[in-house]
C-alpha positions in Angstrom: 143.6 79.5 112.1 141.2 78.7 115.0 140.2 75.1 116.0 137.2 74.9 118.2 137.0 71.6 120.1 133.8 69.8 121.1 132.8 70.0 124.8 133.3 66.2 125.3 137.0 66.4 124.3 139.2 64.9 127.0 142.4 66.5 128.3 144.5 63.8 126.8 142.9 64.3 123.4 143.4 68.1 123.6 147.1 67.7 124.6 147.7 65.2 121.7 146.2 67.6 119.2 148.3 70.5 120.5 151.4 68.4 120.3 150.6 67.5 116.7 150.0 71.2 115.8 153.4 72.1 117.4 155.0 69.3 115.4 153.8 71.2 112.3 155.8 74.2 113.3 153.0 76.5 114.6 152.5 78.1 117.9 149.3 77.2 119.8 147.4 79.8 121.8 145.0 77.9 124.1 141.8 79.3 125.5 139.7 77.1 127.8 136.5 78.9 128.5 133.4 78.0 130.5 131.6 76.7 127.4 134.3 75.9 124.8 137.9 75.3 124.2 139.6 77.2 121.4 143.1 76.6 120.0 144.5 79.5 118.1 147.3 78.6 115.6 149.9 81.3 115.0 152.5 80.8 112.2 152.5 79.2 108.8 149.4 77.0 108.7 149.5 76.3 105.0 150.7 72.8 105.6 147.7 71.9 107.8 144.9 70.0 105.9 141.8 71.8 107.1 139.4 69.2 105.7 141.3 66.5 107.5 141.2 68.5 110.7 137.4 69.0 110.4 136.9 65.3 110.2 138.4 64.6 113.6 135.9 63.5 116.2 137.0 66.1 118.8 136.9 69.1 116.4 133.7 71.2 116.2 134.8 73.7 113.6 137.9 75.3 112.0 138.0 79.0 111.2 140.5 80.8 109.1 141.5 84.2 110.4 142.5 86.9 108.0 143.2 89.6 110.6 146.9 90.3 111.1 146.5 90.4 114.8 146.2 87.0 116.3 146.8 86.8 120.1 144.8 90.0 120.6 141.9 88.8 118.5 138.6 88.0 120.3 138.2 85.0 118.0 141.3 83.5 119.6 140.0 84.4 123.1 136.2 84.7 123.1 135.8 85.9 126.7 137.0 89.2 128.1 140.4 89.3 129.6 140.6 90.5 133.2 143.8 92.2 134.1 144.6 92.0 137.8 147.1 94.5 139.2 147.5 93.7 142.9 143.8 93.2 143.3 142.8 96.1 141.1 141.0 94.5 138.2 140.2 95.8 134.7 138.0 94.2 132.1 135.3 91.6 132.2 132.9 93.9 134.1 135.6 95.2 136.4 136.1 99.0 136.2 139.5 100.5 136.8 140.1 104.2 137.7 143.7 105.4 137.2 144.2 108.8 138.7 147.1 111.1 139.7 149.2 114.0 138.4 150.7 114.3 134.9 154.1 114.5 136.5 155.6 113.7 140.0 156.9 117.0 141.4 157.5 116.7 145.1 157.0 114.2 147.9 154.2 116.3 149.4 152.4 116.7 146.0 152.3 113.0 145.1 151.4 111.9 148.6 148.5 114.4 148.9 147.1 113.6 145.5 147.5 109.8 146.1 145.5 110.1 149.4 142.9 112.2 147.7 142.2 110.0 144.7 142.2 106.9 146.8 139.6 108.4 149.1 137.5 109.2 146.0 137.6 105.7 144.7 140.6 105.4 142.4 142.0 101.9 142.1 145.5 102.8 140.7 147.8 105.8 141.0 149.3 107.4 138.0 152.2 109.8 137.9 154.9 110.7 135.3 158.5 110.2 136.2 159.8 110.4 132.6 157.9 113.0 130.6 157.9 113.1 126.8 157.5 116.8 126.0 157.0 118.5 122.6 159.6 121.2 123.6 163.1 120.2 124.8 162.9 123.1 127.2 159.9 121.9 129.2 160.0 120.0 132.4 161.1 116.4 131.6 160.2 114.7 134.8 162.1 113.6 137.9 163.1 110.3 136.3 164.4 107.7 138.8 163.6 109.9 141.8 160.1 110.3 140.6 159.6 106.5 140.6 160.9 106.4 144.2 158.4 109.0 145.2 155.6 107.0 143.5 156.7 103.9 145.4 156.6 105.8 148.7 153.0 106.9 147.8 152.1 103.3 147.1 153.4 102.3 150.5 151.3 105.0 152.1 148.1 104.3 150.2 148.3 100.7 148.9 147.5 101.9 145.4 149.3 100.1 142.5 151.4 102.6 140.5 151.3 103.4 136.8 154.1 105.4 135.1 155.4 105.9 131.5 158.5 104.4 130.0 160.3 106.2 127.2 163.3 103.9 126.6 163.8 100.2 126.9 167.1 100.9 128.6 165.2 102.2 131.6 163.4 98.9 132.2 165.6 98.1 135.3 164.2 101.2 137.0 160.7 99.9 136.5 161.2 96.6 138.4 158.9 97.7 141.2 156.4 99.6 139.0 153.1 97.8 138.7 151.9 99.0 135.3 154.2 100.3 132.6 152.6 102.9 130.4 153.5 103.2 126.7 152.6 106.7 125.6 151.0 107.8 122.4 154.4 108.8 120.9 155.9 105.4 121.6 153.0 103.2 120.5 155.0 102.1 117.4 158.3 101.9 119.1 158.5 98.3 118.1 161.9 97.5 119.6 160.7 98.7 123.0 157.4 96.8 122.5 159.4 93.6 122.0 161.3 94.2 125.2 158.1 94.8 127.1 156.8 91.5 125.6 159.5 89.7 127.5 158.3 91.1 130.8 155.3 90.0 132.8 154.4 93.5 133.8 151.0 94.9 132.9 151.3 97.3 130.0 149.0 100.2 129.5 149.2 100.8 125.8 148.0 104.2 124.5 146.7 104.8 121.0 149.0 107.1 118.9 148.0 110.6 117.9 147.2 109.6 114.3 147.0 105.8 114.5 144.2 103.5 113.5 142.6 100.9 115.8 144.2 98.2 113.7 147.6 99.7 114.2 146.9 99.9 118.0 146.0 96.2 118.0 149.1 95.4 116.0 151.2 97.2 118.6 149.5 95.1 121.3 150.3 92.0 119.2 154.1 92.9 119.3 153.9 92.7 123.1 151.8 89.5 123.2 154.0 87.8 120.6 156.8 88.1 123.2 154.7 86.2 125.7 153.2 89.1 127.7 149.4 89.1 127.6 148.8 91.6 130.4 147.7 94.5 128.3 145.2 97.3 128.8 144.4 99.5 125.8 143.9 103.2 126.2 142.1 105.6 123.9 143.4 109.1 124.6 142.1 111.0 121.6 143.4 111.4 118.1 144.6 114.5 116.1 142.0 116.0 113.8 141.4 119.5 112.3 139.5 120.6 115.4 141.3 123.2 117.6 138.8 123.8 120.5 140.0 120.6 122.1 143.6 119.2 122.5 142.6 116.1 120.6 139.3 114.5 119.4 138.1 111.7 121.8 137.1 108.7 119.7 134.5 107.0 121.9 133.5 104.7 119.1 136.8 103.0 119.7 135.3 101.4 122.8 132.6 99.2 121.1 134.8 98.7 118.0 137.7 97.4 120.1 135.4 95.3 122.3 134.2 93.6 119.1 137.7 93.0 117.8 139.7 92.1 121.0 139.4 90.5 124.4 141.7 93.1 125.9 140.2 95.8 128.2 139.8 99.4 127.0 140.1 102.5 129.2 139.6 106.1 128.3 141.8 109.1 129.1 139.5 112.2 128.9 142.2 114.4 130.2 144.6 114.2 127.3 141.8 113.8 124.9 140.2 117.2 125.7 143.0 119.2 127.2 140.5 121.2 129.4 139.5 120.4 132.9 135.9 121.4 132.4 135.5 118.8 129.6 136.9 115.9 131.6 133.7 115.2 133.6 131.3 115.0 130.6 133.7 112.8 128.6 134.4 110.6 131.6 130.7 110.0 132.0 130.2 109.4 128.3 133.1 106.9 128.3 131.5 105.1 131.2 128.1 105.0 129.5 129.5 103.6 126.3 131.1 100.6 128.0 134.7 101.5 128.7 136.5 99.2 131.2 138.0 102.2 133.1 139.2 105.8 133.1 142.5 107.5 133.4 142.3 111.0 134.8 144.9 113.6 135.7 144.5 115.0 139.2 146.7 117.7 140.8 146.4 119.3 144.2 147.2 122.7 142.6 146.6 122.7 138.8 147.5 126.3 138.4 151.1 125.6 139.5 151.5 122.2 137.9 154.7 121.7 136.0 152.9 119.8 133.3 149.4 119.8 131.8 147.8 121.9 134.5 144.9 123.1 132.3 143.5 119.6 131.9 144.0 118.5 135.5 141.2 118.2 138.1 141.6 119.0 141.8 140.9 116.1 144.2 137.5 117.7 145.0 136.6 117.8 141.3 137.8 114.2 140.9 135.5 113.1 143.7 132.6 114.7 142.0 133.4 112.9 138.8 133.7 109.6 140.6 130.3 110.1 142.3 128.7 110.6 138.9 130.6 107.7 137.4 129.2 105.4 140.0 125.6 106.5 139.2 126.2 105.8 135.5 127.6 102.4 136.2 124.5 101.6 138.3 122.3 102.4 135.4 124.3 100.4 132.8 
């Protein structure tokens, strides 16, 4: 249920109404925007008399919400959320570019890539320390040592770091990580999502290989229900019958999600296509359709990358993409 208050409502009246709602056993999600104040009620609202509520002088309207996701719902939070990561903003007109290698391999590699992507205009540095791989025999990442190398690259460049978590037990290792990525395989790891909800870290939540947008938003809701509203959604392609690309990039997810939620949406054209030559056109298309940012894999020597080399751009190729992205953004 959503209660929209009239503009002339005083702070005292608003607080009294919130206290009354809480006395009815519901949680109140409060949004104070430039033009209206919205109180979103989460919980069992069956005991609240809607007709009585509508008769209050301070209430403009009451809206019943049938969507299962509440905190992530744009109706609860009409304006775009802006996620601020050490000054790097995403959403609400701010465009974030997260770039770096699929996996951290050596101090020299991550340092060189970090300097290259920053020079080209990236706002955050990505790099995998823990790597979920389809085969148990593939490189699994440098783990804690990889996070340390990312932190060293952050000191050298000032870029906030983004890296993936695979187990809630690893959370202590992520204390100095700026953005915790939840990969496609863990999108519905609900126990881990609950733990992430108890943190204040920004969470980059990727859509699962075969999950609907509603399921993505429900996963975001798990995190938000724990009190953490710092979430960036990521479309990274879904599995279809097509074999010429690694996945099928669902660009329609951008406008659909923007209509449903206030959370920012970024696009990962690297995992979506699986081929370096397809990253640029898909990055430009994602920019043109209104994405709030991009997540692109960049490696200083893709041919020798230990993970996902075929889809990785060189720093020079990444710079070319960034130059074109800026032009698209000037147009839109």
